[in-house]
Structure formats: C-alpha cells, structure tokens
PyMOL Python script that loads the backbone (N, CA, C, O; Angstrom):
from pymol import cmd

cmd.read_pdbstr("""\
ATOM      1  N   MET A   1      75.852  12.415 -20.722  1.00  0.00           N
ATOM      2  CA  MET A   1      77.291  13.032 -21.332  1.00  0.00           C
ATOM      3  C   MET A   1      77.923  12.860 -20.559  1.00  0.00           C
ATOM      4  O   MET A   1      78.728  12.052 -21.021  1.00  0.00           O
ATOM      5  N   LYS A   2      78.293  13.143 -19.160  1.00  0.00           N
ATOM      6  CA  LYS A   2      79.375  13.114 -18.133  1.00  0.00           C
ATOM      7  C   LYS A   2      79.617  11.486 -17.448  1.00  0.00           C
ATOM      8  O   LYS A   2      80.609  11.307 -16.743  1.00  0.00           O
ATOM      9  N   GLU A   3      78.711  10.416 -17.693  1.00  0.00           N
ATOM     10  CA  GLU A   3      78.791   9.201 -17.592  1.00  0.00           C
ATOM     11  C   GLU A   3      79.783   8.737 -18.583  1.00  0.00           C
ATOM     12  O   GLU A   3      80.805   8.085 -18.368  1.00  0.00           O
ATOM     13  N   ILE A   4      79.381   9.119 -19.552  1.00  0.00           N
ATOM     14  CA  ILE A   4      79.885   8.466 -20.808  1.00  0.00           C
ATOM     15  C   ILE A   4      81.372   8.237 -20.692  1.00  0.00           C
ATOM     16  O   ILE A   4      82.052   7.219 -20.561  1.00  0.00           O
ATOM     17  N   VAL A   5      81.720   9.854 -20.808  1.00  0.00           N
ATOM     18  CA  VAL A   5      82.872  10.220 -20.532  1.00  0.00           C
ATOM     19  C   VAL A   5      83.399   9.647 -19.346  1.00  0.00           C
ATOM     20  O   VAL A   5      84.254   8.778 -19.515  1.00  0.00           O
ATOM     21  N   GLU A   6      83.050   9.965 -18.074  1.00  0.00           N
ATOM     22  CA  GLU A   6      83.994   9.237 -16.648  1.00  0.00           C
ATOM     23  C   GLU A   6      84.522   7.600 -17.388  1.00  0.00           C
ATOM     24  O   GLU A   6      85.630   7.064 -17.358  1.00  0.00           O
ATOM     25  N   VAL A   7      83.435   7.213 -17.914  1.00  0.00           N
ATOM     26  CA  VAL A   7      83.338   5.762 -18.284  1.00  0.00           C
ATOM     27  C   VAL A   7      84.356   4.964 -19.165  1.00  0.00           C
ATOM     28  O   VAL A   7      84.697   3.783 -19.235  1.00  0.00           O
ATOM     29  N   ILE A   8      84.606   5.827 -19.643  1.00  0.00           N
ATOM     30  CA  ILE A   8      85.846   5.714 -20.887  1.00  0.00           C
ATOM     31  C   ILE A   8      86.844   6.042 -20.650  1.00  0.00           C
ATOM     32  O   ILE A   8      87.820   5.449 -21.108  1.00  0.00           O
ATOM     33  N   ALA A   9      86.996   7.505 -19.546  1.00  0.00           N
ATOM     34  CA  ALA A   9      88.611   7.555 -18.749  1.00  0.00           C
ATOM     35  C   ALA A   9      88.773   6.737 -18.124  1.00  0.00           C
ATOM     36  O   ALA A   9      89.928   6.315 -18.161  1.00  0.00           O
ATOM     37  N   LYS A  10      87.969   6.127 -17.348  1.00  0.00           N
ATOM     38  CA  LYS A  10      88.527   5.442 -15.945  1.00  0.00           C
ATOM     39  C   LYS A  10      89.296   4.256 -16.801  1.00  0.00           C
ATOM     40  O   LYS A  10      90.472   3.926 -16.651  1.00  0.00           O
ATOM     41  N   ALA A  11      88.376   3.714 -17.705  1.00  0.00           N
ATOM     42  CA  ALA A  11      89.388   2.986 -18.527  1.00  0.00           C
ATOM     43  C   ALA A  11      90.641   2.708 -19.138  1.00  0.00           C
ATOM     44  O   ALA A  11      91.304   1.705 -19.401  1.00  0.00           O
ATOM     45  N   LEU A  12      90.752   4.093 -19.291  1.00  0.00           N
ATOM     46  CA  LEU A  12      91.822   3.863 -20.403  1.00  0.00           C
ATOM     47  C   LEU A  12      92.983   4.698 -19.054  1.00  0.00           C
ATOM     48  O   LEU A  12      94.080   5.045 -19.491  1.00  0.00           O
ATOM     49  N   VAL A  13      92.802   4.879 -18.062  1.00  0.00           N
ATOM     50  CA  VAL A  13      94.280   5.566 -17.366  1.00  0.00           C
ATOM     51  C   VAL A  13      94.602   4.483 -15.940  1.00  0.00           C
ATOM     52  O   VAL A  13      93.806   3.622 -15.568  1.00  0.00           O
ATOM     53  N   ASP A  14      95.524   4.679 -15.488  1.00  0.00           N
ATOM     54  CA  ASP A  14      96.284   3.801 -14.763  1.00  0.00           C
ATOM     55  C   ASP A  14      95.625   4.649 -13.080  1.00  0.00           C
ATOM     56  O   ASP A  14      95.650   4.124 -11.966  1.00  0.00           O
ATOM     57  N   HIS A  15      95.329   5.424 -13.276  1.00  0.00           N
ATOM     58  CA  HIS A  15      94.603   5.881 -11.890  1.00  0.00           C
ATOM     59  C   HIS A  15      93.650   6.692 -11.449  1.00  0.00           C
ATOM     60  O   HIS A  15      93.766   7.777 -10.879  1.00  0.00           O
ATOM     61  N   PRO A  16      92.178   5.769 -11.915  1.00  0.00           N
ATOM     62  CA  PRO A  16      90.856   5.910 -12.084  1.00  0.00           C
ATOM     63  C   PRO A  16      90.460   6.638 -10.783  1.00  0.00           C
ATOM     64  O   PRO A  16      89.394   7.241 -10.913  1.00  0.00           O
ATOM     65  N   GLU A  17      90.900   6.724  -9.835  1.00  0.00           N
ATOM     66  CA  GLU A  17      90.328   7.390  -8.592  1.00  0.00           C
ATOM     67  C   GLU A  17      90.546   8.878  -8.589  1.00  0.00           C
ATOM     68  O   GLU A  17      90.165   9.767  -7.828  1.00  0.00           O
ATOM     69  N   GLU A  18      91.344   8.869  -9.776  1.00  0.00           N
ATOM     70  CA  GLU A  18      91.810  10.840  -9.866  1.00  0.00           C
ATOM     71  C   GLU A  18      91.205  11.319 -10.987  1.00  0.00           C
ATOM     72  O   GLU A  18      91.262  12.464 -11.438  1.00  0.00           O
ATOM     73  N   VAL A  19      90.418  10.041 -11.557  1.00  0.00           N
ATOM     74  CA  VAL A  19      89.460  10.797 -12.762  1.00  0.00           C
ATOM     75  C   VAL A  19      88.383  11.812 -12.218  1.00  0.00           C
ATOM     76  O   VAL A  19      87.902  11.560 -11.114  1.00  0.00           O
ATOM     77  N   VAL A  20      87.941  12.990 -12.925  1.00  0.00           N
ATOM     78  CA  VAL A  20      87.002  13.462 -12.208  1.00  0.00           C
ATOM     79  C   VAL A  20      86.397  14.548 -13.505  1.00  0.00           C
ATOM     80  O   VAL A  20      87.083  15.303 -14.195  1.00  0.00           O
ATOM     81  N   VAL A  21      85.212  14.383 -13.553  1.00  0.00           N
ATOM     82  CA  VAL A  21      84.260  14.976 -14.369  1.00  0.00           C
ATOM     83  C   VAL A  21      83.542  16.024 -14.545  1.00  0.00           C
ATOM     84  O   VAL A  21      83.046  15.993 -13.418  1.00  0.00           O
ATOM     85  N   THR A  22      83.039  16.988 -15.047  1.00  0.00           N
ATOM     86  CA  THR A  22      82.692  18.143 -14.744  1.00  0.00           C
ATOM     87  C   THR A  22      81.740  18.271 -16.249  1.00  0.00           C
ATOM     88  O   THR A  22      81.859  17.833 -17.393  1.00  0.00           O
ATOM     89  N   GLU A  23      80.819  19.074 -15.560  1.00  0.00           N
ATOM     90  CA  GLU A  23      79.340  19.424 -16.590  1.00  0.00           C
ATOM     91  C   GLU A  23      79.125  20.981 -16.395  1.00  0.00           C
ATOM     92  O   GLU A  23      79.052  21.542 -15.302  1.00  0.00           O
ATOM     93  N   LYS A  24      79.042  21.547 -17.559  1.00  0.00           N
ATOM     94  CA  LYS A  24      78.435  22.640 -17.214  1.00  0.00           C
ATOM     95  C   LYS A  24      77.223  22.957 -18.344  1.00  0.00           C
ATOM     96  O   LYS A  24      77.484  22.893 -19.545  1.00  0.00           O
ATOM     97  N   GLN A  25      75.862  23.306 -17.854  1.00  0.00           N
ATOM     98  CA  GLN A  25      75.059  23.369 -19.183  1.00  0.00           C
ATOM     99  C   GLN A  25      74.620  24.670 -19.348  1.00  0.00           C
ATOM    100  O   GLN A  25      74.080  25.188 -18.370  1.00  0.00           O
ATOM    101  N   ASP A  26      74.733  25.340 -20.407  1.00  0.00           N
ATOM    102  CA  ASP A  26      74.149  26.692 -20.779  1.00  0.00           C
ATOM    103  C   ASP A  26      73.187  26.805 -22.204  1.00  0.00           C
ATOM    104  O   ASP A  26      73.592  27.177 -23.306  1.00  0.00           O
ATOM    105  N   GLY A  27      71.906  26.407 -21.878  1.00  0.00           N
ATOM    106  CA  GLY A  27      70.587  26.403 -23.054  1.00  0.00           C
ATOM    107  C   GLY A  27      71.356  24.839 -23.715  1.00  0.00           C
ATOM    108  O   GLY A  27      71.808  23.989 -22.947  1.00  0.00           O
ATOM    109  N   LYS A  28      71.390  24.672 -25.393  1.00  0.00           N
ATOM    110  CA  LYS A  28      71.463  23.946 -25.775  1.00  0.00           C
ATOM    111  C   LYS A  28      73.697  23.508 -26.048  1.00  0.00           C
ATOM    112  O   LYS A  28      74.295  22.821 -26.876  1.00  0.00           O
ATOM    113  N   ASP A  29      74.047  24.143 -25.160  1.00  0.00           N
ATOM    114  CA  ASP A  29      75.566  24.202 -24.978  1.00  0.00           C
ATOM    115  C   ASP A  29      75.652  23.022 -23.681  1.00  0.00           C
ATOM    116  O   ASP A  29      74.868  22.981 -22.733  1.00  0.00           O
ATOM    117  N   ILE A  30      76.811  22.094 -23.912  1.00  0.00           N
ATOM    118  CA  ILE A  30      77.269  20.952 -22.715  1.00  0.00           C
ATOM    119  C   ILE A  30      78.612  21.289 -22.939  1.00  0.00           C
ATOM    120  O   ILE A  30      79.127  20.678 -23.876  1.00  0.00           O
ATOM    121  N   ARG A  31      79.420  22.199 -22.261  1.00  0.00           N
ATOM    122  CA  ARG A  31      80.886  21.884 -21.815  1.00  0.00           C
ATOM    123  C   ARG A  31      81.031  20.999 -21.095  1.00  0.00           C
ATOM    124  O   ARG A  31      80.198  20.944 -20.190  1.00  0.00           O
ATOM    125  N   ILE A  32      82.061  19.956 -21.122  1.00  0.00           N
ATOM    126  CA  ILE A  32      82.356  18.866 -19.973  1.00  0.00           C
ATOM    127  C   ILE A  32      83.577  18.696 -20.164  1.00  0.00           C
ATOM    128  O   ILE A  32      84.012  18.340 -21.259  1.00  0.00           O
ATOM    129  N   GLN A  33      84.709  19.038 -18.603  1.00  0.00           N
ATOM    130  CA  GLN A  33      85.795  18.961 -18.451  1.00  0.00           C
ATOM    131  C   GLN A  33      86.164  17.778 -18.146  1.00  0.00           C
ATOM    132  O   GLN A  33      85.544  17.193 -17.258  1.00  0.00           O
ATOM    133  N   LEU A  34      86.834  17.387 -18.550  1.00  0.00           N
ATOM    134  CA  LEU A  34      88.033  15.839 -18.186  1.00  0.00           C
ATOM    135  C   LEU A  34      89.322  16.455 -17.378  1.00  0.00           C
ATOM    136  O   LEU A  34      90.056  17.382 -17.722  1.00  0.00           O
ATOM    137  N   HIS A  35      89.365  15.645 -16.193  1.00  0.00           N
ATOM    138  CA  HIS A  35      90.767  16.109 -15.274  1.00  0.00           C
ATOM    139  C   HIS A  35      91.146  15.215 -15.328  1.00  0.00           C
ATOM    140  O   HIS A  35      90.312  14.310 -15.314  1.00  0.00           O
ATOM    141  N   VAL A  36      92.748  14.774 -15.433  1.00  0.00           N
ATOM    142  CA  VAL A  36      93.007  13.151 -14.801  1.00  0.00           C
ATOM    143  C   VAL A  36      94.358  13.666 -14.190  1.00  0.00           C
ATOM    144  O   VAL A  36      94.973  14.728 -14.098  1.00  0.00           O
ATOM    145  N   ALA A  37      94.484  12.455 -13.851  1.00  0.00           N
ATOM    146  CA  ALA A  37      96.488  13.101 -13.327  1.00  0.00           C
ATOM    147  C   ALA A  37      97.452  13.526 -14.145  1.00  0.00           C
ATOM    148  O   ALA A  37      97.150  13.752 -15.317  1.00  0.00           O
ATOM    149  N   PRO A  38      98.224  13.637 -13.886  1.00  0.00           N
ATOM    150  CA  PRO A  38      99.459  14.222 -15.161  1.00  0.00           C
ATOM    151  C   PRO A  38     100.484  13.104 -15.934  1.00  0.00           C
ATOM    152  O   PRO A  38     100.922  13.293 -17.068  1.00  0.00           O
ATOM    153  N   SER A  39     100.714  12.178 -15.298  1.00  0.00           N
ATOM    154  CA  SER A  39     100.759  10.553 -16.084  1.00  0.00           C
ATOM    155  C   SER A  39      99.766  10.129 -16.709  1.00  0.00           C
ATOM    156  O   SER A  39     100.166   9.474 -17.671  1.00  0.00           O
ATOM    157  N   ASP A  40      98.644  10.164 -16.657  1.00  0.00           N
ATOM    158  CA  ASP A  40      97.463   9.446 -17.669  1.00  0.00           C
ATOM    159  C   ASP A  40      97.738  10.462 -18.172  1.00  0.00           C
ATOM    160  O   ASP A  40      96.812  10.747 -17.413  1.00  0.00           O
ATOM    161  N   MET A  41      98.133  11.566 -18.804  1.00  0.00           N
ATOM    162  CA  MET A  41      97.305  12.744 -19.576  1.00  0.00           C
ATOM    163  C   MET A  41      97.565  12.465 -21.218  1.00  0.00           C
ATOM    164  O   MET A  41      97.073  13.100 -22.151  1.00  0.00           O
ATOM    165  N   GLY A  42      98.707  11.049 -21.301  1.00  0.00           N
ATOM    166  CA  GLY A  42      99.246  10.918 -22.362  1.00  0.00           C
ATOM    167  C   GLY A  42      98.293   9.683 -23.258  1.00  0.00           C
ATOM    168  O   GLY A  42      98.146   9.671 -24.480  1.00  0.00           O
ATOM    169  N   LYS A  43      97.572   8.432 -22.025  1.00  0.00           N
ATOM    170  CA  LYS A  43      96.862   8.030 -22.753  1.00  0.00           C
ATOM    171  C   LYS A  43      95.440   8.541 -22.950  1.00  0.00           C
ATOM    172  O   LYS A  43      95.133   8.161 -24.079  1.00  0.00           O
ATOM    173  N   VAL A  44      94.474   9.175 -22.450  1.00  0.00           N
ATOM    174  CA  VAL A  44      93.480   9.954 -22.750  1.00  0.00           C
ATOM    175  C   VAL A  44      93.756  10.986 -23.625  1.00  0.00           C
ATOM    176  O   VAL A  44      92.689  11.555 -23.854  1.00  0.00           O
ATOM    177  N   ILE A  45      94.784  11.577 -24.307  1.00  0.00           N
ATOM    178  CA  ILE A  45      94.936  12.105 -25.184  1.00  0.00           C
ATOM    179  C   ILE A  45      95.117  11.248 -26.081  1.00  0.00           C
ATOM    180  O   ILE A  45      94.095  10.960 -26.703  1.00  0.00           O
ATOM    181  N   GLY A  46      96.702  10.365 -26.592  1.00  0.00           N
ATOM    182  CA  GLY A  46      96.651   9.508 -27.441  1.00  0.00           C
ATOM    183  C   GLY A  46      97.781   9.798 -28.591  1.00  0.00           C
ATOM    184  O   GLY A  46      98.253  10.934 -28.557  1.00  0.00           O
ATOM    185  N   ARG A  47      98.075   9.273 -29.193  1.00  0.00           N
ATOM    186  CA  ARG A  47      99.104   9.583 -30.126  1.00  0.00           C
ATOM    187  C   ARG A  47      98.235  10.701 -31.141  1.00  0.00           C
ATOM    188  O   ARG A  47      97.235  10.209 -31.665  1.00  0.00           O
ATOM    189  N   GLN A  48      98.404  11.550 -31.330  1.00  0.00           N
ATOM    190  CA  GLN A  48      98.451  12.620 -32.451  1.00  0.00           C
ATOM    191  C   GLN A  48      96.804  13.164 -31.638  1.00  0.00           C
ATOM    192  O   GLN A  48      96.248  14.146 -32.130  1.00  0.00           O
ATOM    193  N   GLY A  49      96.287  12.604 -30.683  1.00  0.00           N
ATOM    194  CA  GLY A  49      94.897  12.990 -31.174  1.00  0.00           C
ATOM    195  C   GLY A  49      94.543  11.920 -30.628  1.00  0.00           C
ATOM    196  O   GLY A  49      94.127  12.061 -29.478  1.00  0.00           O
ATOM    197  N   ARG A  50      94.555  10.878 -31.038  1.00  0.00           N
ATOM    198  CA  ARG A  50      93.697  10.249 -31.607  1.00  0.00           C
ATOM    199  C   ARG A  50      92.770   9.780 -30.547  1.00  0.00           C
ATOM    200  O   ARG A  50      91.609   9.665 -30.940  1.00  0.00           O
ATOM    201  N   ILE A  51      93.003   9.453 -29.191  1.00  0.00           N
ATOM    202  CA  ILE A  51      91.948   8.921 -28.303  1.00  0.00           C
ATOM    203  C   ILE A  51      91.054   9.822 -28.214  1.00  0.00           C
ATOM    204  O   ILE A  51      89.900   9.704 -28.628  1.00  0.00           O
ATOM    205  N   ALA A  52      91.709  11.167 -27.450  1.00  0.00           N
ATOM    206  CA  ALA A  52      91.197  12.632 -27.595  1.00  0.00           C
ATOM    207  C   ALA A  52      89.600  12.355 -28.822  1.00  0.00           C
ATOM    208  O   ALA A  52      88.414  12.050 -28.687  1.00  0.00           O
ATOM    209  N   LYS A  53      90.251  12.588 -29.601  1.00  0.00           N
ATOM    210  CA  LYS A  53      89.048  12.776 -31.155  1.00  0.00           C
ATOM    211  C   LYS A  53      87.986  11.757 -31.117  1.00  0.00           C
ATOM    212  O   LYS A  53      86.816  11.985 -31.422  1.00  0.00           O
ATOM    213  N   ALA A  54      88.628  10.186 -30.578  1.00  0.00           N
ATOM    214  CA  ALA A  54      87.726   9.374 -30.793  1.00  0.00           C
ATOM    215  C   ALA A  54      86.609   9.668 -29.196  1.00  0.00           C
ATOM    216  O   ALA A  54      85.446   9.276 -29.296  1.00  0.00           O
ATOM    217  N   ILE A  55      87.082  10.391 -27.730  1.00  0.00           N
ATOM    218  CA  ILE A  55      85.842  10.565 -26.948  1.00  0.00           C
ATOM    219  C   ILE A  55      85.570  11.613 -27.411  1.00  0.00           C
ATOM    220  O   ILE A  55      84.806  12.142 -26.604  1.00  0.00           O
ATOM    221  N   ARG A  56      85.789  12.495 -28.543  1.00  0.00           N
ATOM    222  CA  ARG A  56      84.794  13.756 -28.428  1.00  0.00           C
ATOM    223  C   ARG A  56      83.720  13.130 -29.628  1.00  0.00           C
ATOM    224  O   ARG A  56      82.626  13.695 -29.638  1.00  0.00           O
ATOM    225  N   SER A  57      83.969  11.691 -30.946  1.00  0.00           N
ATOM    226  CA  SER A  57      82.880  11.834 -31.570  1.00  0.00           C
ATOM    227  C   SER A  57      81.885  10.881 -30.807  1.00  0.00           C
ATOM    228  O   SER A  57      80.728  10.655 -31.160  1.00  0.00           O
ATOM    229  N   VAL A  58      82.564  10.326 -29.632  1.00  0.00           N
ATOM    230  CA  VAL A  58      81.722   9.535 -29.152  1.00  0.00           C
ATOM    231  C   VAL A  58      80.428   9.853 -28.522  1.00  0.00           C
ATOM    232  O   VAL A  58      79.412   9.171 -28.391  1.00  0.00           O
ATOM    233  N   VAL A  59      80.780  11.322 -28.086  1.00  0.00           N
ATOM    234  CA  VAL A  59      80.014  12.076 -27.186  1.00  0.00           C
ATOM    235  C   VAL A  59      79.652  12.695 -27.915  1.00  0.00           C
ATOM    236  O   VAL A  59      79.032  13.580 -27.325  1.00  0.00           O
ATOM    237  N   LYS A  60      79.606  12.877 -29.111  1.00  0.00           N
ATOM    238  CA  LYS A  60      78.863  13.830 -30.208  1.00  0.00           C
ATOM    239  C   LYS A  60      78.052  13.038 -30.980  1.00  0.00           C
ATOM    240  O   LYS A  60      77.145  13.600 -31.593  1.00  0.00           O
ATOM    241  N   ALA A  61      78.223  11.532 -31.105  1.00  0.00           N
ATOM    242  CA  ALA A  61      76.831  10.734 -31.235  1.00  0.00           C
ATOM    243  C   ALA A  61      76.207  10.434 -30.369  1.00  0.00           C
ATOM    244  O   ALA A  61      75.056  10.059 -30.587  1.00  0.00           O
ATOM    245  N   ALA A  62      76.660  10.474 -29.187  1.00  0.00           N
ATOM    246  CA  ALA A  62      75.352  10.314 -28.214  1.00  0.00           C
ATOM    247  C   ALA A  62      74.031  11.973 -28.107  1.00  0.00           C
ATOM    248  O   ALA A  62      72.841  12.040 -27.798  1.00  0.00           O
ATOM    249  N   SER A  63      74.979  12.953 -28.508  1.00  0.00           N
ATOM    250  CA  SER A  63      74.475  14.172 -27.769  1.00  0.00           C
ATOM    251  C   SER A  63      73.911  13.936 -29.078  1.00  0.00           C
ATOM    252  O   SER A  63      72.701  14.069 -28.891  1.00  0.00           O
ATOM    253  N   SER A  64      74.124  13.622 -30.478  1.00  0.00           N
ATOM    254  CA  SER A  64      72.914  14.290 -31.535  1.00  0.00           C
ATOM    255  C   SER A  64      71.471  14.035 -30.899  1.00  0.00           C
ATOM    256  O   SER A  64      70.578  14.832 -30.609  1.00  0.00           O
ATOM    257  N   ARG A  65      71.528  13.073 -30.820  1.00  0.00           N
ATOM    258  CA  ARG A  65      69.810  12.469 -30.284  1.00  0.00           C
ATOM    259  C   ARG A  65      69.199  13.606 -29.736  1.00  0.00           C
ATOM    260  O   ARG A  65      68.190  14.201 -30.117  1.00  0.00           O
ATOM    261  N   GLU A  66      70.137  13.884 -28.551  1.00  0.00           N
ATOM    262  CA  GLU A  66      69.407  14.971 -27.686  1.00  0.00           C
ATOM    263  C   GLU A  66      69.120  16.680 -28.755  1.00  0.00           C
ATOM    264  O   GLU A  66      68.095  17.303 -28.479  1.00  0.00           O
ATOM    265  N   GLU A  67      69.865  17.142 -29.640  1.00  0.00           N
ATOM    266  CA  GLU A  67      70.279  18.217 -29.976  1.00  0.00           C
ATOM    267  C   GLU A  67      70.832  19.498 -29.243  1.00  0.00           C
ATOM    268  O   GLU A  67      70.478  20.676 -29.205  1.00  0.00           O
ATOM    269  N   TYR A  68      72.071  18.606 -28.555  1.00  0.00           N
ATOM    270  CA  TYR A  68      72.529  19.123 -27.745  1.00  0.00           C
ATOM    271  C   TYR A  68      73.994  19.272 -28.424  1.00  0.00           C
ATOM    272  O   TYR A  68      74.393  18.494 -29.291  1.00  0.00           O
ATOM    273  N   ARG A  69      74.970  20.691 -27.778  1.00  0.00           N
ATOM    274  CA  ARG A  69      75.962  20.829 -28.553  1.00  0.00           C
ATOM    275  C   ARG A  69      77.102  20.556 -27.269  1.00  0.00           C
ATOM    276  O   ARG A  69      77.273  21.313 -26.314  1.00  0.00           O
ATOM    277  N   VAL A  70      77.827  19.253 -27.529  1.00  0.00           N
ATOM    278  CA  VAL A  70      78.714  19.412 -26.503  1.00  0.00           C
ATOM    279  C   VAL A  70      80.442  19.377 -26.973  1.00  0.00           C
ATOM    280  O   VAL A  70      81.002  18.952 -27.984  1.00  0.00           O
ATOM    281  N   ASP A  71      80.926  20.006 -25.780  1.00  0.00           N
ATOM    282  CA  ASP A  71      82.133  20.369 -26.028  1.00  0.00           C
ATOM    283  C   ASP A  71      82.947  19.303 -24.891  1.00  0.00           C
ATOM    284  O   ASP A  71      82.334  18.981 -23.874  1.00  0.00           O
ATOM    285  N   VAL A  72      84.545  18.716 -25.163  1.00  0.00           N
ATOM    286  CA  VAL A  72      84.795  18.129 -24.700  1.00  0.00           C
ATOM    287  C   VAL A  72      86.242  18.214 -24.173  1.00  0.00           C
ATOM    288  O   VAL A  72      86.850  17.194 -24.501  1.00  0.00           O
ATOM    289  N   ASP A  73      87.105  19.186 -23.380  1.00  0.00           N
ATOM    290  CA  ASP A  73      87.940  19.422 -22.846  1.00  0.00           C
ATOM    291  C   ASP A  73      88.609  19.198 -21.627  1.00  0.00           C
ATOM    292  O   ASP A  73      88.213  19.489 -20.498  1.00  0.00           O
ATOM    293  N   ILE A  74      90.114  18.419 -22.107  1.00  0.00           N
ATOM    294  CA  ILE A  74      90.889  16.972 -21.773  1.00  0.00           C
ATOM    295  C   ILE A  74      91.975  18.413 -20.520  1.00  0.00           C
ATOM    296  O   ILE A  74      92.520  19.327 -21.137  1.00  0.00           O
ATOM    297  N   GLN A  75      92.063  18.402 -19.578  1.00  0.00           N
ATOM    298  CA  GLN A  75      92.446  18.827 -18.403  1.00  0.00           C
ATOM    299  C   GLN A  75      93.383  17.879 -17.343  1.00  0.00           C
ATOM    300  O   GLN A  75      93.116  16.739 -16.964  1.00  0.00           O
ATOM    301  N   ASN A  76      94.735  18.830 -16.933  1.00  0.00           N
ATOM    302  CA  ASN A  76      95.439  18.118 -15.744  1.00  0.00           C
ATOM    303  C   ASN A  76      95.546  18.446 -14.563  1.00  0.00           C
ATOM    304  O   ASN A  76      96.156  17.723 -13.774  1.00  0.00           O
TER     305      ASN A  76
END
""", "prot")
cmd.dss("prot")
cmd.show_as("cartoon", "prot")
cmd.util.cbc("prot")
cmd.orient("prot")
C-alpha cells in the first residue's frame, strides 16, 4: 500500500524528493502517513479534497483484496 501512495504523490508534486510515506500496521488496520512539502500540500489535497479522496479510494480498492482497513493521513 505504501508504494501506491508514494507513486501517486510523487507524480502530483513539484518536489518529489520531499515526499515521505510511512506505514504502520496493527493487525488488520494499516495507517499510511504521507508527508509532502508545504508548497505541495494543495496539489495533494486538491480542490475541496478531491485528489485526497481519490488517493484514499485507490488505496481502499487495492486493500480490499487483502481484507485490510487502510487509513491515509496527509501531513506537511
């Protein structure tokens, strides 16, 4: 899951070298934290959060095969 978020985020931002993705697993729950440069925050969130919702939807669809519950947090 971590790799999916990282590829999507690096494609969206102006500073891909500052993208950091961490993953913490607790049983069937996975928490993915996406850290981007402050200037790239708007590109990752999108208007009215549309891009953030799309990222979460893609990760949720990918995790449904493996029956995990995944949360994606976007931070700067």
